[in-house]
MARROMAR-178721 format. One record per residue (C-alpha): x negated, y negated, z negated; residue in one letter. Coordinates in pm, whole numbers, padded with zeros to 5 digits, always signed. Last residue first. Layout:
<atoms>
XYZA
...
</atoms>
This chain:
<atoms>
+00658-02118+03602X
+00763-01857+03365X
+00507-01749+03232X
+00316-02065+03253X
+00590-02181+02930X
+00401-02005+02704X
+00628-01860+02503X
+00821-01837+02120X
+00527-01894+01864X
+00657-01845+01543X
+00626-02098+01221X
+00683-02148+00893X
+00734-01750+00768X
+00883-01615+00445X
+00678-01492+00191X
+00814-01714-00153X
+00555-01983-00119X
+00661-02086+00214X
+00409-01900+00515X
+00202-02033+00780X
+00054-02341+00634X
-00218-02204+00416X
-00418-02479+00311X
-00228-02785+00374X
-00328-03112+00533X
-00207-02958+00877X
+00126-02852+00820X
+00209-03230+00663X
+00180-03371+01056X
+00467-03138+01160X
+00662-03271+00886X
+00601-03618+00968X
+00697-03527+01329X
+00990-03367+01249X
+01135-03707+01029X
+00963-03948+01285X
+01185-03697+01590X
+01530-03742+01339X
+01650-03443+01160X
+01962-03313+01075X
+01986-03122+00769X
+02174-02797+00773X
+01916-02616+00640X
+01766-02787+00307X
+01446-03082+00317X
+01214-02977+00000X
+01319-03097-00329X
+01468-02809-00449X
+01216-02552-00325X
+00939-02766-00445X
+01068-02754-00781X
+01119-02350-00755X
+00772-02340-00599X
+00608-02528-00870X
+00792-02362-01166X
+00657-02001-01005X
+00307-02118-00924X
+00330-02141-01300X
+00452-01860-01411X
+00148-01679-01138X
-00113-01829-01331X
-00248-02127-01145X
-00583-02198-00952X
-00839-02443-00906X
-01158-02292-00779X
-01473-02300-01063X
-01538-01916-01110X
-01330-01704-00844X
-01319-01350-00942X
-01380-01450-01345X
-01130-01733-01275X
-00880-01512-01184X
-00912-01284-01477X
-00935-01585-01682X
-00617-01733-01545X
-00394-01365-01621X
-00549-01389-02000X
-00438-01744-02058X
-00104-01657-01948X
-00014-01359-02127X
-00186-01589-02433X
+00173-01812-02412X
+00380-02017-02196X
+00700-02185-02155X
+00965-02269-01923X
+01255-02441-01974X
+01221-02806-01953X
+00803-02796-01860X
+00613-02597-02166X
+00156-02576-02165X
+00056-02458-02485X
-00170-02668-02747X
-00493-02566-03047X
-00598-02232-02856X
-00923-02107-03043X
-01255-02020-02871X
-01548-01918-03096X
-01403-01596-03229X
-01498-01313-03031X
-01834-01349-02995X
-02014-01537-03344X
-01942-01933-03416X
-02197-02145-03296X
-02060-02273-03015X
-01712-02343-03192X
-01418-02385-02934X
-01165-02582-02991X
-00881-02509-02674X
-00618-02783-02493X
-00385-02534-02211X
-00177-02779-02060X
-00265-02632-01644X
-00504-02910-01599X
-00681-02897-01915X
-00792-02470-01854X
-00905-02603-01516X
-01124-02841-01719X
-01203-02525-01917X
-01409-02318-01666X
-01710-02209-01829X
-01551-02195-02135X
-01283-02015-02023X
-01564-01751-01881X
-01765-01732-02160X
-01428-01663-02427X
-01383-01366-02140X
-01690-01194-02146X
-01770-01217-02511X
-01420-01044-02562X
-01119-01264-02669X
-00920-01253-03003X
-00707-01535-02909X
-00689-01721-03291X
-00454-01981-03316X
-00534-02361-03425X
-00225-02450-03653X
+00084-02629-03608X
+00070-02593-03232X
+00044-02893-03002X
+00248-02902-02688X
+00086-02949-02339X
+00193-03136-02041X
+00078-02984-01726X
-00141-03149-01517X
+00022-03135-01109X
-00252-03266-00816X
-00340-02974-00643X
-00067-02707-00743X
+00222-02965-00717X
+00120-03086-00381X
+00044-02714-00250X
+00441-02632-00360X
+00529-02977-00139X
+00375-02860+00129X
+00466-02499+00130X
+00848-02651+00083X
+00835-02843+00336X
+00738-02577+00664X
+01000-02318+00479X
+01324-02589+00456X
+01237-02690+00868X
+01138-02334+00936X
+00915-02440+01303X
+00971-02264+01639X
+00692-02276+01848X
+00606-02352+02240X
+00252-02297+02439X
+00173-02470+02711X
+00070-02788+02611X
+00178-02803+02251X
+00525-02780+02237X
+00781-02840+01938X
+01064-02701+01867X
+01180-02800+01507X
+01459-02563+01296X
+01778-02544+01055X
+01982-02812+01226X
+02096-02475+01482X
+01782-02660+01661X
+01593-02968+01678X
+01394-03159+01934X
+01125-03131+02174X
+00871-03306+01900X
+00488-03332+02093X
+00193-03094+01903X
-00083-03300+01875X
-00018-03381+01480X
-00036-02979+01441X
-00360-02965+01647X
-00612-03077+01379X
-00564-02790+01143X
-00669-02537+01404X
-00424-02329+01578X
-00569-02024+01745X
-00724-01792+01488X
-00454-01834+01225X
-00197-01905+01462X
-00286-01500+01585X
-00349-01352+01230X
-00050-01528+01084X
+00132-01287+01395X
-00051-01014+01309X
+00058-01055+00967X
+00417-01076+01051X
+00503-00768+01263X
+00664-00577+01069X
+00884-00885+00998X
+00983-00967+01363X
+00868-01249+01618X
+00675-01070+01882X
+00346-01099+01840X
+00087-01167+02137X
+00018-01523+02127X
-00281-01603+02323X
-00168-01499+02660X
-00215-01870+02763X
-00547-01930+02874X
-00702-01609+02905X
-00420-01454+03070X
-00488-01746+03366X
-00781-01575+03448X
-00630-01241+03449X
-00376-01380+03696X
-00601-01512+03956X
-00756-01216+03967X
-00436-00988+03989X
-00367-01218+04274X
-00684-01172+04405X
-00620-00819+04383X
-00284-00764+04549X
-00407-01034+04878X
-00751-00786+04899X
-00472-00475+04880X
-00243-00643+05159X
-00545-00730+05378X
-00670-00341+05373X
-00323-00222+05459X
-00329-00426+05728X
-00621-00325+05820X
-00576+00045+05793X
-00188+00034+06026X
+00103+00259+06022X
+00425+00249+06120X
+00654+00498+05982X
+00934+00711+06199X
+01219+00789+06000X
+01332+01187+06033X
+01637+01227+05798X
+01620+01587+05574X
+01934+01706+05496X
+01893+02012+05317X
+02116+02363+05296X
+02144+02598+05066X
+02323+02909+05123X
+02510+03068+04865X
+02350+03239+04541X
+02694+03186+04315X
+02861+03560+04355X
+03280+03443+04341X
+03346+03391+04717X
+03240+03744+04777X
+03537+03921+04570X
+03788+03680+04871X
+03968+03427+04758X
+04365+03438+04767X
+04411+03665+04483X
+04315+03435+04235X
+04556+03261+04348X
+04757+03415+04129X
+04641+03385+03802X
+04464+03677+03596X
+04104+03448+03655X
+03796+03685+03746X
+03547+03623+03406X
+03232+03509+03537X
+02934+03493+03286X
+02601+03279+03417X
+02256+03279+03352X
+02046+02995+03409X
+01633+03079+03492X
+01555+02716+03417X
+01217+02690+03607X
+01362+02690+03985X
+01694+02451+03908X
+01410+02213+03775X
+01218+02186+04085X
+01540+02200+04297X
+01614+01882+04088X
+01278+01739+04174X
+01211+01810+04531X
+00882+02004+04631X
+01120+02361+04605X
+01286+02312+04878X
+00916+02345+05042X
+00787+02640+04891X
+01122+02867+04956X
+01420+02834+04685X
+01394+03069+04365X
+01726+03266+04268X
+02023+03186+04048X
+02066+03508+03875X
+02420+03648+03877X
+02650+03850+03622X
+02962+03980+03746X
+03192+04113+03428X
+03429+04354+03509X
+03794+04315+03682X
+03804+04429+03969X
+03496+04583+04039X
+03225+04403+04141X
+03082+04246+04482X
+02732+04099+04494X
+02672+03810+04777X
+02284+03731+04914X
+02229+03413+05126X
+01844+03299+05154X
+01689+03053+05088X
+01632+02747+05320X
+01806+02544+05628X
+01697+02310+05773X
+01889+01991+05940X
+02052+01927+06293X
+02360+01709+06213X
+02728+01866+06084X
+02686+02125+05939X
+02863+02425+05810X
+02779+02767+05644X
+03002+03050+05687X
+02940+03401+05484X
+03290+03399+05360X
+03463+03284+05624X
+03826+03356+05593X
+03814+03259+05181X
+03568+03018+05161X
+03286+02860+04970X
+03118+02576+05059X
+02762+02460+04833X
+02611+02104+05034X
+02279+02004+04955X
+02173+01631+04928X
+02070+01637+04555X
+01968+02020+04474X
+02296+02165+04296X
+02374+02188+03915X
+02609+02442+03887X
+02920+02328+03668X
+03142+02671+03541X
+03500+02592+03356X
+03619+02799+03083X
+03968+02919+03121X
+03851+03281+03169X
+03632+03257+02824X
+03270+03171+02824X
+03080+03375+02526X
+02852+03118+02321X
+03166+02984+02086X
+03186+02661+01943X
+03160+02662+01579X
+03479+02589+01370X
+03444+02248+01157X
+03388+02343+00772X
+03580+02125+00581X
+03812+02427+00394X
+03527+02672+00347X
+03307+02409+00189X
+03620+02358-00044X
+03626+02697-00119X
+03932+02797-00206X
+04007+02850-00594X
+04100+03175-00769X
+03815+03433-00711X
+03564+03161-00772X
+03654+03049-01084X
+03645+02675-01220X
+03492+02566-01536X
+03496+02149-01624X
+03260+02045-01869X
+03447+01747-02126X
+03412+01379-02031X
+03290+01164-02249X
+02909+01155-02169X
+02956+01161-01760X
+03229+00988-01768X
+03032+00697-01977X
+02763+00672-01695X
+02462+00735-01709X
+02139+00705-01474X
+02031+00433-01728X
+02048+00394-02091X
+01916+00080-02207X
+01773+00204-02573X
+01588+00414-02344X
+01456+00856-02391X
+01860+00923-02403X
+01904+01222-02624X
+02226+01431-02547X
+02361+01716-02775X
+02638+01882-02599X
+02918+02021-02748X
+02973+02413-02807X
+03224+02580-02626X
+03439+02755-02819X
+03642+02437-02873X
+03712+02405-02493X
+04075+02299-02482X
+04113+02181-02837X
+03758+01969-02832X
+03509+02044-03091X
+03348+01707-03236X
+03060+01485-03034X
+02727+01462-03164X
+02494+01178-03018X
+02174+01107-03070X
+02000+00826-02971X
+01594+00781-02890X
+01375+00513-02853X
+01059+00567-02680X
+00747+00746-02764X
+00805+01131-02677X
+00877+00983-02342X
+00543+00788-02325X
+00345+01057-02458X
+00505+01390-02197X
+00486+01170-01912X
+00140+01074-01953X
+00040+01454-02017X
+00236+01607-01726X
+00099+01286-01484X
-00224+01395-01666X
-00201+01789-01556X
-00017+01778-01266X
-00371+01503-01119X
-00618+01769-01243X
-00451+02067-01141X
-00466+01853-00747X
-00822+01841-00779X
-00910+02183-00828X
-01284+02100-00741X
-01390+01745-00733X
-01551+01455-00550X
-01674+01189-00690X
-01716+00838-00599X
-01920+00617-00862X
-02205+00774-00805X
-02411+00408-00731X
-02567+00582-00392X
-02233+00727-00295X
-02110+01087-00250X
-02375+01240-00525X
-02133+01322-00843X
-02038+01666-00677X
-01771+01823-00932X
-01659+02201-01000X
-02059+02300-01074X
-02083+02094-01361X
-01780+02243-01553X
-01528+01983-01635X
-01484+01735-01896X
-01244+01402-01807X
-01317+01079-02037X
-00979+00831-02034X
-01054+00469-02135X
-00747+00322-01963X
-00521-00017-02088X
-00250-00023-01904X
-00067-00216-01612X
+00186-00464-01622X
+00553-00515-01482X
+00678-00191-01440X
+00621-00134-01808X
+00817+00266-01821X
+00760+00385-01425X
+00483+00140-01419X
+00304+00361-01666X
+00327+00655-01442X
+00245+00456-01095X
-00064+00334-01270X
-00200+00634-01440X
-00187+00827-01048X
-00355+00513-00839X
-00665+00564-01086X
-00679+00941-01053X
-00684+00938-00726X
-00926+00666-00673X
-01150+00823-00964X
-01370+00531-00981X
-01648+00662-01175X
-01862+00623-01513X
-02062+00912-01638X
-01949+01090-02000X
-01828+01399-01854X
-01606+01199-01572X
-01543+00905-01726X
-01260+00627-01614X
-01280+00308-01744X
-00914+00058-01730X
-00964-00283-01830X
-00942-00540-01601X
-00696-00375-01425X
-00469-00727-01421X
-00133-00852-01655X
-00195-00604-01940X
+00018-00407-02129X
+00126-00413-02490X
+00404-00679-02361X
+00694-00426-02215X
+00594-00101-02430X
+00463+00198-02250X
+00198+00193-02514X
-00161+00125-02364X
-00386+00448-02307X
-00687+00656-02504X
-00946+00891-02465X
-00994+01264-02413X
-00937+01500-02129X
-01016+01899-02072X
-01007+02008-01749X
-01078+02410-01631X
-00893+02511-01929X
-00670+02746-01790X
-00700+02800-01355X
-00416+02774-01213X
-00404+03109-01012X
-00007+03213-01168X
+00183+02821-01129X
+00120+02831-00767X
+00063+02482-00710X
+00224+02276-00450X
+00133+01889-00608X
+00545+01864-00684X
+00624+02178-00730X
+00339+02181-01022X
+00500+01898-01107X
+00855+02038-01154X
+00755+02342-01316X
+00573+02157-01616X
+00172+02083-01588X
+00006+02173-01935X
-00016+01905-02187X
-00341+01705-02297X
-00247+01413-02573X
-00428+01085-02514X
-00434+00891-02806X
-00231+00581-02829X
-00352+00207-02798X
-00138-00104-02875X
-00312-00162-03197X
-00648-00092-03113X
-00662-00451-02861X
-00562-00649-03128X
-00852-00523-03327X
-01151-00634-03088X
-01236-00593-02702X
-01546-00426-02781X
-01634-00339-03151X
-01239-00192-03108X
-01358+00057-02826X
-01627+00112-02978X
-01441+00261-03275X
-01159+00465-03086X
-01463+00612-02886X
-01606+00737-03255X
-01906+00788-03319X
-02013+00470-03418X
-02344+00338-03306X
-02254-00032-03450X
-02105-00197-03090X
-02257-00523-02951X
-02146-00756-02678X
-02203-01122-02524X
-02430-01177-02778X
-02519-01586-02724X
-02874-01694-02717X
-02961-02095-02631X
-03228-02154-02448X
-03068-02460-02232X
-03036-02301-01878X
-02821-01963-02099X
-02967-01695-02300X
-02722-01395-02260X
-02687-01133-02532X
-02631-00772-02468X
-02649-00514-02794X
-02565-00164-02743X
-02553+00063-03101X
-02564+00452-03013X
-02369+00706-03216X
-02090+00692-02937X
-02185+00624-02570X
-01819+00610-02409X
-01739+00249-02435X
-02032+00097-02457X
-02138+00220-02150X
-01751+00130-02006X
-01840-00193-02147X
-02137-00231-01932X
-02036-00147-01653X
-01756-00446-01754X
-02055-00713-01793X
-02245-00666-01470X
-01922-00734-01295X
-01882-01059-01460X
-02267-01102-01419X
-02232-01052-01049X
-01913-01274-01037X
-02089-01571-01241X
-02373-01557-00994X
-02253-01546-00697X
-02462-01844-00559X
-02757-01698-00727X
-02753-01304-00596X
-02643-01541-00222X
-02978-01677-00241X
-03196-01404-00394X
-03017-01195-00055X
-03166-01398+00146X
-03548-01477-00043X
-03578-01124-00053X
-03941-01097-00324X
-03721-01296-00580X
-03470-00976-00609X
-03415-01025-00954X
-03624-01248-01118X
-03719-01064-01461X
-03543-00686-01540X
-03663-00591-01937X
-03637-00284-02054X
-03573-00240-02435X
-03676+00098-02635X
-03604+00202-02982X
-03750+00222-03311X
-03935-00113-03444X
-04173-00294-03181X
-04518-00438-03162X
-04687-00408-02866X
-05017-00168-02767X
-05115-00148-02385X
-05047+00026-02068X
-05047-00152-01773X
-04942-00079-01346X
-04713+00200-01439X
-04586+00290-01016X
-04248+00225-00926X
-04299+00070-00614X
-04283-00316-00734X
-04477-00303-00935X
-04440-00109-01369X
-04583-00222-01739X
-04475-00066-02017X
-04535-00176-02319X
-04616+00062-02624X
-04488+00012-03002X
-04706+00088-03347X
-04686+00298-03600X
-04531+00609-03408X
-04331+00953-03500X
-03968+00737-03446X
-04076+00670-03093X
-04143+00301-03002X
-04032+00111-02678X
-04083-00211-02464X
-04037-00162-02136X
-04146-00359-01828X
-03952-00512-01509X
-04021-00730-01227X
-03786-00764-00964X
-03750-00768-00585X
-03862-00371-00557X
-03683-00201-00884X
-03349-00425-00776X
-03349-00261-00414X
-03454+00054-00635X
-03125+00125-00845X
-03234+00174-01174X
-03113+00524-01317X
-03230+00607-01698X
-03246+00981-01841X
-03641+01007-01791X
-03688+00726-01998X
-03455+00855-02271X
</atoms>
């Protein structure tokens, strides 16, 4: 057993490590003491029953900075340690594990304990209580369906057989049996706890198809050949690489969907035979929920209709638009793209004549091709000289080799043109105008110097006013809030100058050279919301009899340590320190407020939030929704005209709250409009 133990090197080298162990064949145990390098420094007899005890004391005492950080986040680290220990307790069958915690007063309490059961289900019940077992489904592995195989781009013929064996438990898909957070999800590869990111995401996505507002309890063990998995990816071995990972995801998705589809309620509707379709067997319809979705009454009640393609016209053929012909008929117009400032002339009397009124340079060569009358003539546009190819339009005409098929017009006026006039390879003239240019190197250097000075001056100004670059766009809300948090401090709100009110809904304010637009309703709503969050004490309603909560030992400790925060939220508890774990806390009263009621689910959500931020005042999500609704109703509405003093009061309030950048519903409270230095 000692050879299989893994201890982090930084903990080992900065703590006191000792091991007391006793084999079943020994009458006296042995105590082993190790130094910071992991070397055995002491071995002595020690009384102990069969088993092993590993002790780590004074964690990180040789690393002062880390020791201080560890002490500052001791409760959060304690919660993480318990979560890891819970995963080992679930998967370790036939082993009894007991974890106890000793507080500062020397009182020891049991955190969790298993009874060496051979069943994972019994271990889950020992850790999380019998209530958790009532909402679990045993995982039933199924082969991937054709749709899932196609989704993951797998080839059905090449899929390996029985590569993965998945066992464990997941929550039912019914609403109310899930969790408000992902705090009870445990994944194992060959009995080793790990964090397979894609597997975790897939399980939650499938569960949200049936219970979109909660998260499942998950305890799944994936057995696979050792050569198909690599656990040496990160030092903690929590991240892994798997061969045929897509196949694993396909098996998981198909299995979960099959389990949840089989567990939901079904309604069978049998229809009597219709005269028009007496030979057709009535369909047997099964709906996968009491709330029939994506199915209309017409889809259920109307009989099937069959159409004979031999007698009915094709709808697509009736609505299909005619295709454009590729060939050019006699009435088609041909437009040639000629270079800029060039002239192309065709004449019947002088086929090869070319006229110009100014002194120009003529490029190209003329070549006419004659064909028999009535035959198709095909000409290819020839490249021009090198000088002419420097012009962009000419370059494009040079690279795009266009072919034209020309048919003679069977009209009377076609005889007036000579056959040579139909040739498109005619001489092209470029009218080039020569203009003298005055150039001075000293004058150019002086202009460059002035330009560099202007750029340097603008760069200095950018440091002053180019602090806000995000646009007023929903897609840039995150970057805009980041800029405001960086550049605007709470003390600056009272220094803002009121310019006026825009559209009876927005305040225009000025801070130095920056102009801001502020939503008067969202701003006042966020202030009222945070005041309700901080100062409201919800009144509780007593229960007829104390109610057992069946919390885990870790959750009980979190609740007891933060019981004042629960009281501010309207919860009252009876705590019995001498009772055994999972039975120390009972619920006495629940908060109520008009039409809002709360229950154990809100307690579990608060415990989850406080496990990450112990001692910080927080509210359950439903309490926040209630406060947001109240804050919205009592805030300044859009369309209300405000005086300068009222607008100034709203700005001062923004400097008194923690997060003034958006309202409780997510709308932005203020945005930067422009800097006056840019337009001055």
